[in-house]
C-alpha positions as CSV (number, residue, x, y, z in Angstrom):
1,M,-18.5,176.0,-4.2
2,V,-18.4,173.8,-6.8
3,F,-18.8,170.0,-5.8
4,E,-16.2,167.8,-5.7
5,G,-16.5,164.1,-6.8
6,S,-17.8,162.3,-9.6
7,S,-21.0,160.8,-10.4
8,A,-23.1,159.1,-12.8
9,A,-26.9,159.0,-14.0
10,I,-29.3,156.2,-15.9
11,S,-32.4,155.1,-16.7
12,H,-33.8,152.3,-17.9
13,T,-37.4,151.3,-19.6
14,G,-37.5,148.2,-17.3
15,K,-38.5,144.4,-18.8
16,V,-42.7,144.7,-18.4
17,R,-43.4,149.3,-19.4
18,S,-43.7,150.7,-23.1
19,N,-42.1,153.8,-22.6
20,N,-40.6,155.2,-19.2
21,Q,-41.7,157.4,-17.3
22,D,-38.6,158.5,-15.0
23,S,-36.4,161.5,-15.2
24,G,-32.9,161.8,-13.6
25,F,-30.3,164.8,-13.1
26,S,-26.1,164.7,-12.7
27,G,-24.9,167.8,-12.1
28,S,-22.3,169.3,-11.2
29,N,-23.8,170.1,-7.4
30,L,-27.8,169.4,-8.1
31,F,-28.1,165.5,-8.1
32,M,-32.3,165.0,-8.2
33,V,-34.5,161.1,-9.5
34,A,-38.8,162.2,-10.1
35,D,-40.4,158.8,-11.4
36,G,-43.6,160.0,-13.3
37,M,-47.4,158.7,-13.0
38,G,-50.7,159.6,-14.2
39,G,-50.8,157.2,-17.1
40,H,-48.7,157.2,-20.8
41,A,-47.5,160.8,-21.2
42,G,-48.6,162.0,-18.2
43,G,-46.1,161.2,-16.1
44,D,-43.4,161.6,-18.7
45,I,-43.9,165.1,-19.1
46,A,-44.6,165.9,-15.1
47,S,-41.5,164.2,-14.3
48,S,-39.5,165.9,-17.3
49,I,-41.4,169.3,-16.5
50,A,-39.5,168.3,-12.5
51,V,-36.2,168.3,-13.9
52,H,-36.4,171.1,-16.0
53,H,-37.0,173.1,-13.6
54,L,-35.1,172.0,-10.8
55,K,-31.6,172.2,-13.3
56,S,-31.7,175.6,-12.4
57,L,-30.5,175.4,-9.0
58,D,-27.5,173.5,-10.8
59,H,-25.0,175.2,-9.2
60,S,-22.9,176.3,-5.8
61,F,-24.7,178.4,-2.6
62,P,-23.0,180.2,0.0
63,T,-24.9,178.2,2.7
64,P,-27.2,174.7,3.0
65,A,-29.7,176.8,5.3
66,E,-30.4,179.2,1.5
67,A,-29.6,176.4,-0.3
68,E,-32.6,173.9,1.3
69,R,-34.8,177.2,0.9
70,E,-34.5,177.5,-2.7
71,L,-35.3,173.5,-3.4
72,R,-38.5,174.1,-1.1
73,E,-39.9,176.7,-3.7
74,S,-38.5,175.7,-6.6
75,I,-40.4,172.3,-5.8
76,T,-43.5,174.3,-4.7
77,D,-43.1,176.4,-7.6
78,A,-43.0,172.4,-10.2
79,A,-46.3,171.8,-8.2
80,H,-47.7,174.8,-10.2
81,L,-46.2,174.3,-13.6
82,L,-47.9,170.9,-12.9
83,V,-51.0,172.5,-12.5
84,D,-50.8,175.0,-15.3
85,T,-49.8,172.1,-17.8
86,V,-52.7,170.2,-16.9
87,A,-54.4,173.8,-17.0
88,E,-53.9,174.1,-21.1
89,R,-53.7,169.8,-21.6
90,P,-56.6,168.6,-19.7
91,E,-56.6,165.3,-20.6
92,L,-53.2,164.6,-18.5
93,A,-55.3,165.5,-15.6
94,G,-54.1,163.4,-12.5
95,M,-50.6,163.4,-13.5
96,G,-47.8,163.3,-11.0
97,T,-44.3,162.7,-10.0
98,T,-41.9,161.4,-7.1
99,V,-38.8,164.3,-6.5
100,S,-35.5,163.0,-4.8
101,A,-33.2,165.0,-5.2
102,V,-29.4,166.3,-3.2
103,L,-28.2,169.6,-3.7
104,M,-24.3,169.7,-2.7
105,V,-23.2,172.5,-0.9
106,D,-19.7,172.4,0.4
107,E,-19.4,169.5,2.8
108,Y,-23.1,169.5,3.3
109,A,-26.2,167.6,2.0
110,V,-29.1,169.3,1.3
111,I,-31.9,167.0,0.5
112,A,-36.0,167.1,-0.2
113,H,-37.8,164.5,-1.1
114,I,-41.8,163.4,-1.8
115,G,-43.1,160.3,-2.8
116,D,-41.6,156.7,-2.9
117,S,-38.1,157.4,-4.6
118,R,-35.0,157.1,-2.1
119,V,-31.5,158.5,-1.2
120,Y,-29.5,156.4,-0.1
121,L,-26.0,157.0,2.0
122,F,-23.2,154.1,1.6
123,R,-20.6,155.0,4.4
124,D,-17.6,153.1,5.7
125,G,-19.3,150.1,4.3
126,V,-23.0,150.4,5.6
127,L,-26.0,151.4,3.0
128,T,-28.3,154.0,4.8
129,Q,-32.1,154.7,4.0
130,I,-31.9,158.4,4.4
131,T,-35.6,159.3,2.6
132,T,-39.2,157.5,4.6
133,D,-41.2,157.0,1.6
134,H,-44.9,159.0,0.8
135,T,-46.5,155.4,0.8
136,F,-49.5,153.9,2.6
137,V,-47.7,150.4,2.9
138,Q,-45.4,152.6,5.1
139,R,-47.8,154.4,7.2
140,L,-48.7,151.1,7.9
141,V,-45.0,149.8,8.5
142,D,-44.5,152.9,11.4
143,S,-47.5,152.2,13.2
144,G,-46.7,148.6,13.7
145,R,-49.4,146.9,11.0
146,I,-47.3,144.9,9.3
147,T,-43.8,144.3,8.9
148,P,-41.3,146.4,6.1
149,E,-41.3,142.5,4.5
150,E,-44.5,142.1,4.5
151,A,-45.0,145.8,3.2
152,R,-42.7,144.2,0.1
153,Y,-45.3,142.7,-0.9
154,H,-47.9,144.4,0.0
155,P,-51.4,144.8,-3.1
156,R,-51.4,148.5,-1.7
157,R,-47.5,148.9,-1.6
158,S,-48.0,151.8,-4.5
159,V,-50.8,154.4,-3.1
160,L,-49.0,157.2,-2.3
161,M,-50.1,159.8,0.7
162,R,-47.6,162.3,-0.7
163,V,-46.8,163.7,-4.2
164,L,-45.8,166.1,-6.8
165,G,-48.8,166.2,-8.3
166,D,-51.7,168.3,-10.9
167,M,-53.9,168.2,-6.9
168,G,-52.3,171.2,-5.4
169,T,-49.6,173.6,-5.4
170,D,-48.9,173.7,-1.6
171,P,-46.6,170.3,-1.6
172,E,-45.7,168.8,1.9
173,V,-42.0,168.0,0.4
174,D,-39.4,166.5,3.7
175,A,-36.1,168.7,3.3
176,F,-33.0,168.4,5.5
177,I,-29.5,169.6,6.2
178,M,-27.3,166.5,6.2
179,Q,-23.6,166.7,6.7
180,T,-21.1,164.7,4.7
181,Q,-17.5,163.7,4.0
182,P,-14.7,162.5,1.5
183,G,-15.3,158.5,1.0
184,D,-19.7,159.4,1.2
185,R,-21.2,157.6,-1.9
186,W,-25.1,159.0,-2.1
187,L,-28.1,156.7,-4.3
188,I,-30.8,158.6,-5.5
189,C,-33.2,155.7,-7.4
190,S,-36.9,155.4,-8.4
191,D,-39.0,152.0,-7.0
192,G,-37.6,150.3,-10.3
193,L,-34.3,150.0,-8.5
194,C,-35.4,149.8,-4.7
195,G,-38.9,148.3,-5.0
196,V,-37.2,144.5,-6.6
197,V,-33.0,144.7,-5.5
198,E,-32.7,144.0,-1.7
199,D,-31.3,146.7,0.4
200,T,-28.1,143.5,0.7
201,Q,-28.0,143.3,-2.5
202,T,-27.4,146.9,-3.8
203,A,-25.0,147.2,-0.6
204,K,-22.7,144.5,-2.4
205,V,-22.4,146.3,-5.2
206,L,-21.1,149.7,-3.8
207,R,-19.1,147.8,-1.6
208,Q,-17.2,146.8,-4.5
209,D,-16.2,150.6,-4.8
210,L,-16.1,151.1,-9.0
211,A,-16.5,154.0,-10.9
212,P,-20.3,155.3,-10.1
213,G,-21.0,154.3,-14.1
214,R,-20.0,151.3,-13.6
215,T,-21.8,151.0,-10.1
216,A,-25.1,152.3,-12.1
217,D,-24.8,149.9,-14.3
218,M,-24.8,146.7,-12.1
219,L,-27.5,147.7,-10.4
220,L,-29.6,148.3,-13.5
221,K,-28.6,144.8,-14.3
222,Q,-29.9,143.2,-10.9
223,A,-33.2,144.7,-11.6
224,L,-33.2,143.7,-14.7
225,D,-32.3,140.2,-14.1
226,A,-35.3,140.9,-11.3
227,G,-37.7,141.7,-14.3
228,A,-37.6,145.0,-14.0
229,P,-41.5,145.5,-14.2
230,D,-41.0,149.0,-13.5
231,N,-39.0,152.2,-14.7
232,V,-35.7,152.2,-13.6
233,T,-33.5,155.3,-13.1
234,I,-30.1,155.7,-11.2
235,V,-28.0,158.6,-9.7
236,I,-24.9,157.8,-8.1
237,V,-22.7,160.5,-6.4
238,D,-19.2,160.1,-4.8
239,V,-18.3,162.9,-2.6
240,G,-14.3,163.0,-3.6
241,G,-12.6,159.6,-3.7
242,R,-10.4,157.7,-6.2
243,H,-12.7,157.9,-9.4
244,P,-11.9,161.2,-10.8
245,M,-15.2,163.3,-12.6
246,F,-14.3,163.1,-16.3
247,S,-16.9,165.5,-17.4
248,G,-18.8,168.9,-15.9
249,T,-21.4,168.2,-18.2
250,A,-25.3,167.8,-16.8
251,T,-26.3,164.0,-17.8
252,I,-29.9,164.3,-18.1
253,V,-31.6,160.8,-18.3
254,G,-35.1,158.8,-18.7
255,S,-38.3,161.3,-20.2
256,A,-36.9,164.6,-19.3
257,S,-34.0,164.3,-22.0
258,N,-36.8,164.2,-25.1
259,P,-37.6,167.9,-26.1
260,Q,-40.3,169.3,-24.0
261,G,-43.0,170.0,-26.3
262,I,-43.2,167.1,-28.0
263,E,-45.8,164.2,-27.9
264,I,-44.0,161.2,-26.7
265,V,-44.6,157.9,-29.0
266,A,-44.9,154.9,-27.9
267,E,-41.9,152.5,-28.2
268,R,-42.7,149.8,-31.0
269,P,-44.3,146.2,-30.0
270,A,-42.1,143.6,-28.3
271,R,-41.0,141.5,-30.2
272,T,-43.4,138.0,-29.5
273,G,-41.3,134.4,-29.4
274,W,-41.9,130.9,-28.5
275,F,-41.1,132.4,-24.6
276,Q,-43.1,135.7,-25.5
277,T,-46.4,136.4,-26.1
278,G,-46.9,140.2,-27.6
279,R,-48.8,141.4,-25.0
280,Q,-46.8,144.9,-23.3
281,A,-48.1,146.7,-19.9
282,A,-50.9,148.7,-19.8
283,N,-49.9,152.6,-19.4
284,E,-51.9,152.8,-16.4
285,P,-50.8,155.0,-13.2
286,T,-48.8,152.7,-10.6
287,H,-49.2,155.2,-8.3
288,F,-51.8,158.1,-7.0
289,E,-52.8,159.9,-4.7
290,P,-56.3,158.6,-2.7
291,A,-58.9,161.1,-0.8
292,A,-59.2,160.7,2.5
293,E,-62.4,158.1,2.6
294,Y,-60.4,155.5,0.2
295,L,-58.1,155.6,2.9
296,E,-60.1,154.9,5.3
297,E,-61.1,152.0,3.4
298,L,-57.9,151.0,2.4
299,I,-57.2,150.7,6.1
300,E,-60.3,148.9,6.8
301,E,-59.4,146.5,4.5
302,D,-56.2,146.0,5.3
303,R,-57.6,145.5,8.8
304,R,-59.8,143.0,7.4
305,R,-57.1,141.5,5.8
306,G,-55.0,140.8,9.0
307,R,-58.1,139.4,10.4
308,R,-57.9,136.8,7.9
309,R,-54.1,135.8,8.4
310,R,-54.5,135.3,11.5
311,V,-57.3,133.4,10.9
312,W,-55.4,131.3,8.5
313,W,-52.6,131.3,10.6
314,F,-54.4,129.5,13.9
315,V,-56.4,127.1,11.1
316,G,-53.1,126.2,10.0
317,F,-51.3,125.9,13.2
318,V,-54.4,123.6,14.1
319,A,-54.4,121.7,11.0
320,I,-50.5,121.3,11.9
321,I,-51.3,120.3,15.6
322,A,-53.5,117.9,14.1
323,A,-51.6,116.1,11.8
324,I,-48.4,115.9,13.9
325,A,-51.0,113.8,16.0
326,A,-52.0,112.1,13.3
327,A,-49.0,110.8,12.3
328,G,-47.9,110.1,15.9
329,F,-50.7,108.2,16.6
330,L,-50.0,105.7,13.3
331,A,-46.4,105.5,14.4
332,Y,-47.2,104.8,18.1
333,S,-49.6,102.0,16.5
334,W,-47.4,100.9,14.0
335,T,-45.1,99.9,17.0
336,Q,-47.5,98.2,19.2
337,T,-47.6,95.2,16.4
338,R,-43.9,94.5,16.8
339,Y,-41.9,91.9,19.2
340,F,-39.3,91.9,20.8
341,I,-37.1,89.1,24.2
342,G,-35.7,91.1,26.7
343,P,-34.5,90.6,30.5
344,D,-37.2,92.2,33.6
345,D,-34.6,91.7,36.7
346,D,-34.3,88.1,36.6
347,S,-36.5,86.5,33.7
348,V,-37.5,86.2,29.9
349,V,-40.2,88.3,29.0
350,I,-41.9,89.1,25.5
351,Y,-42.4,93.0,24.7
352,R,-45.1,94.5,22.3
353,G,-43.5,97.5,20.5
354,I,-39.9,98.8,20.2
355,Q,-37.2,98.7,22.0
356,Q,-36.4,103.0,21.7
357,D,-37.6,105.0,23.9
358,I,-38.8,108.8,23.2
359,G,-37.4,110.7,26.0
360,P,-39.4,108.9,29.2
361,I,-42.2,108.5,26.6
362,S,-41.4,103.9,27.1
363,L,-42.9,102.6,23.5
364,S,-42.8,99.5,24.7
365,T,-44.9,97.3,27.3
366,T,-44.9,93.5,28.4
367,Y,-47.1,91.0,26.8
368,E,-45.9,88.5,28.6
369,D,-43.5,86.4,30.9
370,T,-42.3,83.6,30.7
371,D,-40.9,82.4,34.4
372,I,-37.7,81.3,32.1
373,L,-34.9,82.5,34.7
374,L,-31.6,84.6,33.0
375,A,-29.9,82.4,35.6
376,D,-31.0,78.8,34.0
377,L,-29.5,80.2,30.1
378,P,-26.3,79.2,28.1
379,A,-23.8,82.0,28.8
380,Y,-23.9,82.8,25.1
381,Q,-28.0,82.8,25.1
382,R,-28.1,85.2,28.4
383,L,-26.7,87.7,26.6
384,S,-28.2,87.9,23.5
385,V,-31.9,88.1,25.6
386,E,-29.8,90.5,27.4
387,Q,-28.9,92.1,24.3
388,T,-32.6,91.8,23.2
389,I,-33.9,89.7,20.8
390,S,-35.7,90.9,17.5
391,A,-39.1,89.0,16.7
392,R,-41.5,89.2,13.2
393,S,-44.6,88.5,15.4
394,L,-45.6,87.2,17.9
395,A,-46.0,84.0,16.9
396,D,-41.9,84.3,16.0
397,A,-41.0,85.4,19.2
398,Q,-43.2,82.9,20.8
399,A,-40.6,80.4,18.9
400,I,-37.9,82.0,19.8
401,V,-39.3,81.3,23.8
402,D,-39.8,77.9,23.1
403,N,-36.3,77.8,22.0
404,L,-34.4,79.5,25.0
405,R,-36.9,77.2,26.9
406,Q,-35.2,74.1,25.4
407,Q,-31.6,75.7,25.9
408,G,-32.7,76.3,29.1
409,A,-34.0,72.7,30.7
410,P,-31.2,70.9,33.1
């Protein structure tokens, strides 16, 4: 059964990189994103090989189980192709690609995933990440060592634990089947989008319920506005919905849209201006699959970073407490240079400090009991004392008391 719905695919080099190593595919049943890695041309070829090999699955299947089996086998075959390609062209050693694919079979979505590209499901106004990133920092998040917010800016966030590459022909792929329903919107993207645009912002765009092509354009603009340090590839798939499919022709975007077998030439150098330099991003891999001993070193480094972070938090906390204590001491010292006249039972008293209290803490003390009785003062003077009279200094306070004594003299 041919999938009924609408879709769109878009890919952009981004604002920093000089070539596009992403590939995307939007067909009648198959939808996927591949984020290549391995330096200039290597990543382009790896993602292109993955897309061109898996696009043969863009047809209907009798059952979701059979589609899942075919999808797994095709990804494994793509790994063999990468190994064979490197054998023929050793300069491409180390190349690889992520693969996130959704194969629609009747009312089911068959999902296969390896790497850190993502598959999201937007249903009833809620955006849910369906796949799990195969990254070093995701392992740290899963183990509770860091929070998802910390993972977003972790210096090792691009280290992949699993990838489709030339290092093995038996990739460990996550594959599963989910039931889908009319009104669902699926988003498949490279980390050029989800790595710089918050999921809350992505959900806000999806809630506008615009056509897939318009929605993809808006998400791309958000990534570009955020700096787009990496290639950005977006595939949006609507199940049913009110946006009709304009064409059943498959769409290939990114490096896979270039003719295979032709060496990809880097884009011309960016033009310079007052606010731009002529430098371009190095064509280095931003992802790689590390050896076991290297991962142990990364884990130990993360432990050290965690210890340093706790030490700095403690030092910062102590510094804040010390600053608050110092500020409090200085403030209290200042209050003790102030004076005012007020009542104490039935007499007039000179107080040192200020009239205000902080909870149970009094900021004033008795400096001198003048022995002037409140009952001996005229009514208006007695009222002034009861409401307290501020003095500019001790001498000023004593002068006010002398005046009150004269007023109260018989």
